[in-house]
PLY file of the C-alpha trace (Angstrom):
ply
format ascii 1.0
element vertex 168
property float x
property float y
property float z
element edge 167
property int vertex1
property int vertex2
end_header
-2.39 -47.84 -53.93
0.87 -45.95 -52.95
3.64 -47.88 -51.42
4.60 -44.42 -49.30
3.91 -45.11 -45.71
1.51 -42.28 -44.20
3.65 -40.82 -41.40
2.32 -38.66 -38.11
-0.94 -40.72 -37.70
0.63 -42.93 -34.79
2.21 -40.17 -33.32
-0.78 -37.93 -33.54
-3.01 -40.86 -31.95
-0.47 -41.34 -29.26
-0.03 -37.43 -28.03
-2.27 -36.37 -25.53
-4.60 -33.63 -27.05
-3.95 -29.93 -25.65
-6.74 -27.86 -24.50
-6.67 -24.69 -23.39
-9.40 -22.10 -22.74
-9.73 -18.71 -20.95
-12.25 -18.87 -18.27
-12.22 -15.51 -17.23
-10.23 -12.42 -16.91
-10.16 -9.51 -14.65
-8.32 -6.74 -12.50
-7.42 -8.30 -9.20
-5.76 -4.97 -7.93
-5.31 -1.67 -9.27
-3.76 1.58 -8.05
-2.84 4.65 -9.92
-1.36 7.81 -8.21
-0.96 11.01 -10.30
1.84 12.33 -8.32
2.06 15.32 -10.82
-1.09 16.66 -9.92
-0.56 16.26 -6.30
2.80 17.64 -5.77
3.37 19.67 -9.25
6.83 19.66 -11.06
8.20 22.98 -12.44
9.53 23.21 -15.74
8.70 20.88 -18.99
8.73 17.46 -17.56
10.15 14.77 -19.90
9.12 11.40 -18.69
11.08 8.31 -18.07
8.95 5.15 -17.83
9.99 2.07 -15.79
8.36 -1.41 -15.90
8.56 -4.18 -13.45
7.02 -7.58 -14.51
5.85 -10.45 -11.76
3.98 -13.60 -12.46
2.50 -16.09 -10.48
0.43 -19.25 -11.05
-1.64 -21.12 -9.04
-3.86 -24.33 -9.10
-7.37 -23.43 -8.46
-9.98 -26.23 -6.53
-11.38 -27.33 -9.82
-9.57 -29.81 -12.04
-7.33 -28.68 -14.52
-7.97 -24.90 -13.56
-5.08 -22.76 -12.80
-5.04 -18.72 -12.06
-2.15 -16.62 -13.78
-1.40 -13.23 -12.34
0.35 -10.95 -14.38
1.74 -8.17 -11.81
3.15 -4.76 -13.13
4.36 -2.17 -11.49
5.42 0.90 -13.66
6.74 4.07 -12.11
7.25 7.57 -14.48
9.82 10.14 -13.22
11.21 13.06 -14.87
14.62 12.69 -16.81
15.87 15.99 -15.47
15.48 15.64 -12.02
13.98 12.36 -11.33
10.63 13.82 -9.81
8.19 11.02 -9.88
5.16 11.91 -12.36
2.68 8.77 -11.77
2.92 5.37 -10.51
0.39 2.73 -11.46
0.27 -0.94 -9.81
-1.84 -3.31 -11.23
-2.40 -7.23 -10.85
-4.12 -8.96 -13.68
-5.69 -12.48 -13.69
-6.84 -15.04 -15.93
-8.72 -18.26 -15.13
-7.42 -21.14 -17.45
-8.80 -24.30 -18.19
-5.70 -26.37 -19.14
-5.70 -30.17 -20.19
-3.51 -32.32 -21.88
0.09 -30.90 -21.32
2.67 -33.12 -19.37
3.33 -32.15 -15.55
6.88 -31.02 -16.35
5.94 -28.55 -18.92
3.04 -27.37 -17.07
4.91 -24.70 -15.13
6.50 -23.13 -18.22
3.03 -23.60 -20.20
1.59 -21.17 -17.07
3.93 -18.62 -17.00
4.77 -18.05 -20.80
1.76 -19.10 -22.76
-1.22 -17.61 -20.33
0.32 -14.01 -19.58
0.95 -14.26 -23.51
-2.86 -14.52 -23.99
-3.77 -12.22 -21.38
-1.49 -9.17 -22.15
-3.09 -7.14 -24.86
-6.12 -7.02 -22.51
-3.78 -5.60 -19.68
-2.08 -3.18 -22.43
-5.57 -1.73 -23.12
-6.01 -1.55 -19.39
-2.59 0.32 -18.56
-3.36 2.46 -21.47
-6.93 3.42 -20.48
-5.81 4.17 -17.04
-2.72 6.50 -17.60
-4.78 8.34 -20.13
-7.67 8.86 -17.78
-5.06 9.61 -15.43
-4.08 12.89 -17.15
-1.17 11.67 -19.14
-0.63 10.42 -22.57
-1.93 6.70 -22.97
1.45 4.42 -22.17
1.13 1.68 -24.63
3.50 -0.95 -23.52
5.98 -2.62 -25.82
5.47 -6.29 -26.08
6.73 -8.52 -23.50
8.69 -11.53 -24.45
7.28 -13.83 -21.62
9.64 -16.84 -22.65
12.78 -14.46 -22.25
11.52 -13.33 -18.72
11.04 -17.26 -17.61
14.42 -17.71 -18.99
15.84 -15.01 -16.89
14.27 -16.01 -13.68
15.20 -19.40 -14.08
18.67 -18.43 -14.55
18.52 -16.25 -11.71
17.31 -18.74 -9.58
20.04 -21.18 -10.63
22.62 -18.29 -9.71
21.05 -17.84 -6.08
20.86 -21.78 -5.84
24.76 -22.00 -6.57
25.44 -18.89 -4.20
23.82 -20.78 -1.33
26.09 -23.93 -1.77
29.43 -21.92 -2.13
30.98 -22.31 1.24
31.47 -18.75 3.25
35.10 -17.75 3.98
0 1
1 2
2 3
3 4
4 5
5 6
6 7
7 8
8 9
9 10
10 11
11 12
12 13
13 14
14 15
15 16
16 17
17 18
18 19
19 20
20 21
21 22
22 23
23 24
24 25
25 26
26 27
27 28
28 29
29 30
30 31
31 32
32 33
33 34
34 35
35 36
36 37
37 38
38 39
39 40
40 41
41 42
42 43
43 44
44 45
45 46
46 47
47 48
48 49
49 50
50 51
51 52
52 53
53 54
54 55
55 56
56 57
57 58
58 59
59 60
60 61
61 62
62 63
63 64
64 65
65 66
66 67
67 68
68 69
69 70
70 71
71 72
72 73
73 74
74 75
75 76
76 77
77 78
78 79
79 80
80 81
81 82
82 83
83 84
84 85
85 86
86 87
87 88
88 89
89 90
90 91
91 92
92 93
93 94
94 95
95 96
96 97
97 98
98 99
99 100
100 101
101 102
102 103
103 104
104 105
105 106
106 107
107 108
108 109
109 110
110 111
111 112
112 113
113 114
114 115
115 116
116 117
117 118
118 119
119 120
120 121
121 122
122 123
123 124
124 125
125 126
126 127
127 128
128 129
129 130
130 131
131 132
132 133
133 134
134 135
135 136
136 137
137 138
138 139
139 140
140 141
141 142
142 143
143 144
144 145
145 146
146 147
147 148
148 149
149 150
150 151
151 152
152 153
153 154
154 155
155 156
156 157
157 158
158 159
159 160
160 161
161 162
162 163
163 164
164 165
165 166
166 167
């Protein structure tokens, strides 16, 4: 027999078991406008691409189910004159069954981990839509959802601080 005590068994038994499953993924809304084809742009158009990301999460009617939506607004303009080339707006949703996560950790989990899971599928759709729309496929860089979450918390804290300051 060993005199070394077992470690981790009591902690593992006390910790709730975390389970998370993707129940479904789908495009909630999609719009692509090829402005270049509609209006035309003269000369060699070097694109400048801007990507805005918004996240939304809500509890669904079923127990332990949540809908997490990643919203992208992608604009492409010419570097030279700023003429629009295309506009892509997409809302991509995932339905998740999540158990065992403490309530105070649920919000960050839903807005960091869940979009991280669905992002590769969203990236493929963006690539396909831009290619099918007449442009080279747009392969989005990986989005740091943790940094995005922290930035949003900082922005909200700053907004609250500004509200509490007296107006002169």
